[in-house]
C-alpha positions as CSV (number, residue, x, y, z in Angstrom):
1,X,-5.2,0.6,37.2
2,X,-3.8,0.7,33.7
3,X,-6.6,-0.2,31.2
4,X,-4.7,0.8,28.1
5,X,-5.4,-1.6,25.2
6,X,-2.5,-3.3,23.5
7,X,-1.0,-1.5,20.5
8,X,-2.1,-2.6,17.1
9,X,1.3,-3.4,15.3
10,X,2.3,-2.8,11.8
11,X,2.8,-6.3,10.5
12,X,5.3,-7.2,7.8
13,X,4.9,-10.5,5.9
14,X,8.5,-11.9,5.6
15,X,9.3,-14.4,2.9
16,X,13.1,-14.2,2.4
17,X,12.8,-11.9,-0.7
18,X,14.5,-8.6,-1.3
19,X,11.0,-7.0,-1.6
20,X,10.1,-8.2,1.9
21,X,13.2,-6.5,3.3
22,X,12.1,-3.3,1.5
23,X,8.6,-3.7,3.0
24,X,10.1,-4.0,6.5
25,X,12.2,-0.9,6.0
26,X,9.2,1.0,4.6
27,X,7.1,0.0,7.5
28,X,9.4,1.4,10.1
29,X,8.1,5.0,9.6
30,X,4.5,3.8,9.8
31,X,5.2,2.1,13.1
32,X,7.1,5.1,14.5
33,X,4.5,7.6,13.3
34,X,1.7,5.7,15.1
35,X,3.9,4.7,18.1
36,X,3.2,1.0,17.7
37,X,5.5,-2.0,17.4
38,X,6.8,-3.3,14.1
39,X,6.0,-7.1,13.9
40,X,8.0,-9.2,11.4
41,X,5.9,-12.3,10.7
42,X,7.2,-15.3,8.7
43,X,4.8,-18.2,8.0
44,X,6.2,-21.7,7.5
45,X,4.0,-23.6,5.2
46,X,2.9,-26.8,6.9
47,X,3.8,-28.8,3.8
48,X,7.5,-27.9,4.1
49,X,10.2,-29.8,5.9
50,X,10.0,-28.5,9.4
51,X,13.8,-28.1,10.1
52,X,14.6,-26.6,6.8
53,X,11.7,-24.2,6.7
54,X,12.4,-23.0,10.2
55,X,16.0,-22.3,9.4
56,X,15.0,-20.4,6.3
57,X,12.4,-18.4,8.2
58,X,15.0,-17.4,10.9
59,X,17.4,-16.2,8.2
60,X,14.6,-14.2,6.5
61,X,13.6,-12.6,9.8
62,X,17.3,-11.8,10.6
63,X,17.8,-10.1,7.2
64,X,14.8,-7.8,7.9
65,X,16.0,-7.0,11.4
66,X,19.5,-6.1,10.2
67,X,18.0,-3.8,7.5
68,X,15.6,-2.1,9.9
69,X,18.3,-1.5,12.5
70,X,20.7,-0.2,9.9
71,X,18.2,2.7,9.4
72,X,19.0,3.8,12.9
73,X,15.3,4.8,13.6
74,X,14.3,3.6,17.0
75,X,11.4,1.2,16.7
76,X,10.1,-1.7,18.8
77,X,10.6,-4.9,16.8
78,X,8.6,-8.0,17.4
79,X,9.4,-11.2,15.5
80,X,7.1,-14.2,15.0
81,X,7.4,-17.5,13.1
82,X,4.2,-19.4,12.6
83,X,3.2,-22.6,10.8
84,X,0.2,-22.9,8.5
85,X,-1.2,-21.5,5.3
86,X,0.7,-18.2,4.7
87,X,-2.3,-16.3,3.3
88,X,-4.7,-17.5,6.1
89,X,-2.2,-16.7,8.8
90,X,-1.5,-13.2,7.5
91,X,-5.3,-12.5,7.1
92,X,-5.8,-13.6,10.7
93,X,-2.9,-11.3,11.8
94,X,-4.6,-8.4,10.0
95,X,-7.5,-8.5,12.4
96,X,-5.4,-7.0,15.1
97,X,-2.9,-5.0,12.9
98,X,-2.8,-1.3,12.1
99,X,-1.5,-2.2,8.7
100,X,-0.2,-5.2,6.8
101,X,2.9,-4.7,4.6
102,X,4.2,-7.1,2.0
103,X,6.7,-7.0,-0.8
104,X,5.5,-6.7,-4.3
105,X,7.4,-9.8,-5.4
106,X,7.9,-12.9,-3.4
107,X,10.8,-15.4,-3.1
108,X,9.4,-18.4,-4.8
109,X,12.1,-20.9,-3.7
110,X,12.4,-20.1,-0.1
111,X,10.6,-22.5,2.3
112,X,7.8,-20.7,4.1
113,X,5.8,-17.7,2.7
114,X,5.9,-17.0,-1.0
115,X,3.9,-13.8,-1.0
116,X,4.3,-12.5,-4.5
117,X,1.5,-14.7,-5.9
118,X,-0.8,-14.2,-2.9
119,X,-1.1,-10.4,-2.9
120,X,-4.6,-10.5,-4.6
121,X,-5.9,-12.8,-1.8
122,X,-4.4,-10.7,0.9
123,X,-5.7,-7.3,-0.4
124,X,-9.2,-8.7,-0.9
125,X,-9.6,-10.3,2.5
126,X,-7.4,-8.4,5.0
127,X,-9.1,-6.6,7.9
128,X,-6.7,-3.6,7.7
129,X,-5.0,-1.6,5.0
130,X,-2.5,-3.6,3.0
131,X,0.7,-1.9,1.6
132,X,2.2,-3.6,-1.4
133,X,5.8,-2.3,-1.4
134,X,8.1,-2.3,-4.4
135,X,11.7,-3.3,-4.0
136,X,14.1,-0.5,-3.0
137,X,11.2,1.6,-1.7
138,X,11.8,4.2,1.0
139,X,8.9,5.4,3.1
140,X,9.8,9.1,3.2
141,X,11.9,9.8,0.1
142,X,10.2,13.1,-0.8
143,X,8.1,11.7,-3.6
144,X,4.4,12.4,-3.7
145,X,1.3,10.5,-2.7
146,X,-1.6,9.9,-5.1
147,X,-5.1,9.1,-3.8
148,X,-7.5,7.6,-6.3
149,X,-11.1,8.3,-5.7
150,X,-14.3,7.1,-7.5
151,X,-17.9,6.5,-6.5
152,X,-17.1,3.3,-4.5
153,X,-17.7,3.1,-0.7
154,X,-14.0,3.3,-0.1
155,X,-13.6,7.1,-0.7
156,X,-13.6,8.1,2.9
157,X,-10.9,5.5,3.8
158,X,-8.8,6.5,0.7
159,X,-8.9,10.2,1.6
160,X,-8.1,9.5,5.3
161,X,-5.1,7.4,4.5
162,X,-3.9,9.5,1.6
163,X,-3.9,12.6,3.8
164,X,-2.1,10.7,6.6
165,X,0.6,9.4,4.3
166,X,1.2,12.8,2.6
167,X,1.3,14.6,6.0
168,X,3.7,12.0,7.4
169,X,6.0,12.4,4.4
170,X,5.7,16.2,4.2
171,X,4.7,15.5,0.6
172,X,2.2,16.7,-2.0
173,X,-1.1,14.8,-2.1
174,X,-2.6,14.4,-5.6
175,X,-6.2,13.4,-5.7
176,X,-7.0,11.7,-9.0
177,X,-10.4,10.9,-10.4
178,X,-10.9,8.9,-13.6
179,X,-13.5,9.4,-16.3
180,X,-14.6,7.3,-19.2
181,X,-14.8,8.8,-22.7
182,X,-17.5,8.1,-25.2
183,X,-16.3,5.7,-28.0
184,X,-16.2,8.5,-30.5
185,X,-14.0,10.7,-28.2
186,X,-11.3,8.1,-27.5
187,X,-8.8,9.7,-29.9
188,X,-10.2,13.3,-29.8
189,X,-7.6,15.4,-28.0
190,X,-10.1,18.3,-27.5
191,X,-12.7,16.0,-26.0
192,X,-10.0,14.5,-23.7
193,X,-8.9,17.9,-22.5
194,X,-12.5,19.0,-22.0
195,X,-13.2,15.8,-20.0
196,X,-10.2,16.3,-17.8
197,X,-11.2,19.9,-17.1
198,X,-14.8,18.9,-16.3
199,X,-13.7,16.1,-13.9
200,X,-11.0,18.3,-12.2
201,X,-13.5,21.1,-11.7
202,X,-15.9,18.6,-10.1
203,X,-13.2,17.5,-7.7
204,X,-12.3,21.0,-6.7
205,X,-15.9,21.7,-5.7
206,X,-16.4,18.3,-4.0
207,X,-13.2,18.4,-1.9
208,X,-12.7,22.0,-1.2
209,X,-13.4,21.2,2.5
210,X,-10.2,19.1,2.5
211,X,-8.0,22.0,1.8
212,X,-9.7,24.0,4.5
213,X,-9.2,21.2,7.0
214,X,-5.5,20.7,6.2
215,X,-4.2,24.1,5.1
216,X,-0.6,23.0,5.7
217,X,-0.9,20.2,3.1
218,X,-0.3,20.8,-0.6
219,X,-3.3,19.2,-2.3
220,X,-3.6,18.9,-6.1
221,X,-6.7,17.8,-8.0
222,X,-6.2,15.8,-11.2
223,X,-8.2,13.8,-13.7
224,X,-7.2,10.9,-15.9
225,X,-9.0,9.5,-18.9
226,X,-9.7,5.8,-18.6
227,X,-7.4,4.7,-15.8
228,X,-5.2,6.0,-13.0
229,X,-2.3,4.0,-14.4
230,X,-2.3,6.6,-17.3
231,X,-1.7,9.4,-14.7
232,X,0.9,7.3,-12.9
233,X,2.9,6.6,-16.0
234,X,3.0,10.3,-16.9
235,X,4.2,11.2,-13.3
236,X,6.2,8.1,-12.5
237,X,9.3,10.1,-11.3
238,X,7.3,12.0,-8.7
239,X,5.0,9.4,-7.2
240,X,6.1,6.9,-4.5
241,X,2.7,5.7,-3.2
242,X,-0.7,5.2,-4.7
243,X,-3.6,4.9,-2.2
244,X,-6.7,3.1,-3.6
245,X,-9.9,1.5,-2.3
246,X,-10.4,-2.3,-2.2
247,X,-13.7,-2.0,-4.1
248,X,-12.4,0.4,-6.7
249,X,-14.2,0.5,-10.0
250,X,-12.5,-2.0,-12.3
251,X,-10.9,-4.0,-9.5
252,X,-7.2,-4.2,-8.5
253,X,-5.8,-6.4,-11.2
254,X,-4.4,-3.5,-13.3
255,X,-2.4,-2.4,-10.2
256,X,-1.3,-5.5,-8.4
257,X,-2.6,-8.5,-10.3
258,X,-0.8,-10.9,-12.5
259,X,0.9,-10.9,-14.8
260,X,3.8,-8.7,-13.8
261,X,2.2,-6.3,-11.3
262,X,1.9,-3.8,-14.1
263,X,1.7,-0.5,-12.2
264,X,4.3,-1.6,-9.7
265,X,6.7,-2.6,-12.5
266,X,6.1,0.3,-14.9
267,X,6.1,3.2,-12.4
268,X,8.0,1.7,-9.5
269,X,5.1,2.9,-7.3
270,X,4.0,1.1,-4.1
271,X,0.3,0.7,-3.5
272,X,-1.8,1.0,-0.3
273,X,-5.1,-0.8,-0.5
274,X,-7.8,0.4,1.9
275,X,-10.9,-1.5,3.1
276,X,-14.1,0.4,3.3
277,X,-14.9,2.3,6.5
278,X,-17.4,4.9,7.8
279,X,-17.4,8.3,6.2
280,X,-15.1,10.9,7.6
């Protein structure tokens, strides 16, 4: 008797936007790597006209299917159109999903989901990792992966997903820790350099086991004064994905919050938000 449990799909929130299409294309490699279905989910808001919203949802789904199939990577595609509150439906879907992927900006005038303004709600309440994908992103384009770690309870999950993403892309994994300068050292270049060296040396000692466990993976340790966004702006051309914890110190607003999704806009970097989990 076959007792194999159903596969947990990679779910893409579809809203008719260009960013949602990019999210669907990005999610293909995640689904293939884990050998699970790619589920394209469009939610029709129950306040919209039923006929018009359904037609728009079908068009949005079709655009994603065409884009995914154009990539010529074999993947099992599932499509689903549901009615209800978009955020609530996607959070419910996350309970059985391997990952939830959404575009960084939503289509505000399309009946159905308008996900751009709902990202904060999704990342704070989803039961699985949430990937917020910038427009024109490609999952495996050779750019690096950055994992931000701090003293929150998310560190184990961030390292696990950072390693998995870097290995799947055959990319370099940069592990970045931030440190806060004293007020008198804010503009002191020598103090900043010393703080970076001290923080980086601490990382090398703390995570030496990671290099031993994954000798095939190129792992770099880095430090950033104040915020990881400082590091990202300096290395914008070489970073495609930032992996962070949901309960990161300082919150998520500087990465995916309004206004303007600052990090996504300034660095063209996608963000993977990980909920806490047991230590590795």
